[in-house]
N, C-alpha and C positions, 0 to 999 in steps of 0.2 A: 631617441637615445643618443644618436650621433650629434645632434645639435647641442644637447646638454653637455656632452664631453667637450665640444668645441668651445662652448661658453666658459667652461671651467678652465680650459687651456688659455683662453684669452684673458680671463680674470687673473690667472697666475702670472702671465707675462706682464700685464699692466702693473701688477703689484710690485714685481721685481724691478721693472723700469723705474717706478716712482721711488724705489729704495736706492737707486743709484746705478742701475743697469744701463748699458749704452742705449740711447733712444731709438736706434734703428731696429732693435729687437721687436718693438711693438709694430713697426711698419712691416717687417718680414712676416710676422704672424698674421697680420691682416691680409697680406698677399696670399699666403698659403691657405687661408680659410675661404678664399674666393672659390666659387664653383668653377667647373672647367670652362664654361662659356665666358665667364668673367675674366679668367686668366688669359684665354685666347684673344679676347677683345683687347685687353690691356697690352698684350704682346704685339698685336697687330698695330696698335697706335704707337707703341714704342718703336716698332720696326720702321714705320714710315718716317718717324722723326729722325731716327738714326740714319736712314737712307738719304734724307736730305743733306746730312753732313757728308755722307759718302759721295753724293753727287758733287758737293762742294769740293771735296778732295780730288775727284776725278778731273775737274777742270783747273784746280789751283796747282796741283802737283805735276801736271803735264809740262813737258819741256816748252811746247808752244802753247802758252796759256791763251784761253779764249774767254771773253766776258759773258759766257752763257749762264753761269750760275747766278741766281738772284742775290747771292751774297757778294758778288763782285760789282765793280763799277760798271754802269751801263755803257754801251758804245756811244760814240760822239753823236751819231745821228739817230739815237733812240730816246724815247721818253724816260724820265727819271723812274727809278724803281720805287715801288710802294710796299708797305708793310705786308700786305696779304700776298705779295709775290713770293714771300718766303714760307708760306704755308705749305705743308707737304701735299703732294699730288695736285691739289686744286690750284696751287700757285703757278704751276706750269701751264695750266689752261689760260690763266691770265697773261702769261708771258708770250702767248701766241702772237701778240702785237709786234714782236721783234722778228717775226718770220722773214721779213724783207732783209734783215741783216745776217741772220744765222742760217737761213734755209727754211724751206716751207714747213717741214715736219721736225725741226730740231728739238722741239719740246716733248715729242712723243717718247723718245728713249729714256730720258731722265724721269719722266712721269711713270713709265712702266717699271723702271728700276726701283722707285720708291714703293709703288704698289706691290710689286713682286716680293720685295724684301719684307714688307709687313706681313704678307700672306705666308712667306717662307719661314719667318721667325715663329709665327704661331704654329705652323705645321711641324716645324722642327721640334718644338716643345711637346706637341701632342705625340709625335713619333718616338722621341727619345725618353721622355719622362712619363707620360701617361700610358703610352703603348709599350714602353720598354723595348723599343725596337733593336737596340744594340746589345742588350743583355743576352747571354746564352739562353737558348730556348728552354733548356731543362732547369734553369735557375732564375727565370724572369721574376717569379713571385717573391723570391728571397733577396733580390738585388736591392741594396740599401738606397734609399731615396736621395741621400746626400751625394752618392756617386753619380746618380743620374743627373742631378742638377749641375755637378761639376763638369760632366761631359757636355751637357747642353751649353753651358757658358763658354767652354773652350771652343766648341765647334761654331758657336755663333760669332765669336771674335775672329776665328780663322776664316769663315766664309765672308765676313765683312771685309777683311783685308784682301781676300781674293777677288771680290767684286771690284774694288778700286783698281787693283793691279790688272785685272782682265780688260776693263774698258779703256784704260790708258794704253795698254798694249795693242788693243784693236785699233785705237785712233792713231798711235804714233809708232808702233812696233818697238816700244821701249817700256821698261818697268822701272819706276823711280825707286831708288835705294831707300828713300824715307819710309816706304811701305815695307819692303822686304827685310831691311836691317833691323828696324825697330820691331817689326813683327816677330823676327827670330828671337830677339831679346825677350820680348813678352812671352813667347812660347817657353823659353827656358825658365823664366820666373814662375809661370803658371805650373810647370811640371814640378818645381820644387815646393811651391806653396800648396798646390792641390794635385798631388800625383794621381788621384782618382780620375782626373780629367783626361788621362791617357785612355786609349781604346781598351775595351774590356777583353779579358781572357777567361777561360774556365777557372773556377775557384778550386784549388787543390785542398787536400785535407792535411793539416788543419787550416781553417779559413785565414787565420792571421799570417800565414807564412808568406803568401804572395799577394793576397788581397784581391785576386781576380783582375789584375791589370796587365796589359801587354808591356812588360818591361824589356830591358835590353836582351836578356837571355831567353825570353819566352819563345816557344812553349816549355823550354827546359827550366829547371829550377835556378833561382838566383844563386850565384856562387859567392861564398864568403870572401874570396880573394878580391872581388870587385869593391868590397868595403874598405880594403886596405890601401896602401900606397900605390899599388898598381892601378887601382880604379881611379885614383886622383890623377895619376900621370896620363891615363887615357883621356879623362875629361878635359884636362888642361891642354893636351895636345890637340884635341878636337876644337877647342875654343880658340887657341892661338892660330890654328890653320884657318879658321873662319875669319879671324881678325886680319890675317894676311890677305885673304881672298877679297875682302870688301875694301881694303885700302886702295885709294886712287894711285894708279901706277901706269907706267908706259913700258910696253914690251915691243921692241922693234928689232928684228933680226937681220934686216937686209945688210947692215954694216958689219955683220959677224957677231959671234957669241960674246966676245969680250966687250965690244961696244954696247951690245944689248944689255949686258949685266950692269955696266956703268950707268947707262940711261935709266935702268930700273931702279938702281940705288939712289941716283940723284932725284928721280921723281918722287920717291917715297920719303926722302929726307928733307923735303921742303917744310919750313917751320910750321905752317898751319896744319898740314897733313900729319906731320910727325906728332904734333901736340895732341891731335884728336886720336890718333892711333894709340898713343901711350895711355891716354885717359881711359879709353874703352878697354884696352888690354889689362891695365892694372886693376881697375874697378871690377871688371868681370872675373879676373883670376882670383881676386880676393873673395868675391862672392861665392865662387865655386868652391874654394877652399873652406869657407865658412859652412856651406851646406854639407860638405864632406865630413867636417868635424861633427856636425849635428847628427848625421847618419840617418838610419832608418829609411822609411819610405820616401822621405824628401830627397835623400841622396840617390835612391834608386830611380826616382822620377827625373832628377836633374841629369844623371849620367845617361839615362835613356834618351832624353831630349838632345843632349850634346852629341851623342853618337848618331842619332837620327839626323841632326842638322848637318854634321860632317859627312855622313854617308850619302845622304840624298843630294846635297850640293856637290860633293865630290864625284858622284856618279854622272850627273849631267855635265859637270866640268870635264870629266874624262871623255865623254861623248863629243863634247865641243872641240876639245883639243885633237882627238883622234880623227874626227870628221873633217875638221879644217885642214889638218895635215894631209890626209889621204885624198881629199877632193880638191885641194888647192884654193879653197875659198871658205869664208866663215860659214860653219855648219849650224851654229846656234848662238843666239845672243847671250851675253853674260848676265842679263837680267833674268833669264831662265834659270841660271845657276843659283842666284840668290833667292829667287822665288821658291825653288825646290828645297833649298836649305831651310827657309822659313817653314815650309810644309813639314819637313822632317822634324823640326823642333816641336811641332804640335802633335804629330802622330807616330813618331818613332821610325826606325829604319825598316822594320818589316813592312809596314803599310806603305812606306815610301817606295820600296822596291815594287810592290804590286801596282802602285800608282804609275810608276815609270813605264811598266809594260802595258798598262791599260790606256795610257794617254794617247798613243797613236790610233788605237781603235776608236776612242772617244772623239779624237780629232776628225775622223772620217765623217762622223755624224754632224759635227759643227761645220765642217767645210762644205758638206752637201747643203745644209740649211742656208749658209751664207751665199752659196752660188745660186740657189733657187730664189732667195729673197732680194739679193743685191747684184748678182752677176759677177761678183768679185771671186777670184780664184786663189788669191793670196790671203793667208791668215797666219798670224804669229803663233808661236808654240805655247806661250803663256796660257791662253784660254784652254788649250788641250790639257795642260797640267791641272788647271783649276777645275775643269769639268770632271777629270778623272778622280781628283781628290773628293769631289762631291759624291761621285758614284761609290768609291771605296768606303768612305766614312758611313754613308747611309746604308750601304749593303755589306757592312762589316761582318754581320752574322753569316752571310752566305759566303763571302770571300775567305774569311779566316777560318771559321769553324767547318765550312763545307769543303774547302779545297786546300788552303795554304798552310794551315797549322801543322799537318804531318810533314810537309816539306821543310818548314822552318825548324823542325826538330833536329835537322842536320847541324844546326848551330853555326859555328864558325866556318864550316865548309861552304856556306852560302856565299860569303864575300869572295872566296877562292873561285867558285863557279862563275861569279859575275866577272871577275878579272879575266878568266878564260874566254867568256863571251865577248868581252871588249877586245881582246886580242883577235878573235875570229872576225869581229866587225871591222877592225883595222885592215885585216887581210882582204876581206871582201870589198871594202870601199876602194882600197888601192888597186885591186884587180879591175874593178868597175871603171875607175879613172883611166887605167891603161887601155882597156878595151875601147872606151869612148874616144880617147885621143887617137888611137889607131884608126877608128872608124871615120873620124873627122879628117885625118890626113889623107885617107883614100878618097 
């Protein structure tokens, strides 16, 4: 009976396509009619192919570029690259011949990245779509399949960006802005086009009111005030703040505040920088205003992503500023700020706050593994944030529905509590610096 229904569905789609429907409709129907094993195999193959390009980005976007990727020019003292060197996974086995140039086991990590990404993409689909692992337990059977696919697509993109950022950060302790800035923009677009891609929340009655998505005010109801001018002002303020944050600038206070402000203004007014800032600001602001005009779930998703981006990036930025001032040295790189802003655009401010508190605990696990495997004790903070994001997204049902949802019912009190915690942190770090200085002087 199921096969007959599937054949009728395919016949209908093929007929519609031949009558002028977009041709990809037939392709999508074919993919959806595959059995689970076929889907997982296809996703595994897609994953290792995509991961080949992720490895390419890891080595190309790095500040100190190395010709490790099979897509780059070979080193001067290496044999020419061949076409099968670019094959996923097996190509790295062929590139072992360059071990004398790059190191004995240089090929092992990128090969494992591609293999793990293929397995991970298939496992993510099984967990989020087939197993419905992110849907509320009491509503799993009724969760729309389109929402599940939107979440899966969003998280696949987010995890791919985090893979590139993580390994560049491990190699160089920097995170390229090409990843975080473009990733944040893509997160905003995805939230507007497919607001179901945001993390799920319990469906209220009636279903259409909030549509089971963790929006800005969740778990409380969306307020109509946010659909008006106030919501637009909040969204534009978040976006303009992000534009200022990513703008190349120089801040140097040793010559005094007045000189620092002049230097800041001059560094931002350089013609190439100013032109880029204006283009990004104007196009983005126009796009936000357009989505606000459209309204509906698209605006709710867009505003949620904007606030998530500003809140998450601002939280890490505040920790960076407070820690650097209190300790007298840089407490956290600015790449961590932009990375967290990108994460916030994909998951919203509620999940970002959970990720922020989970990251140090997740970092302990990573630091211990690195110390056991490599003997290194230093590790950048970017991988902590990436690993915590993975844990929170995959364990959203436990984190949100098990513990956090009642807490976030406090609504706007939560940012106030966070500000108080930051003030306490500033006091504690200042006291710690004073104690250590006194101890050293003795």
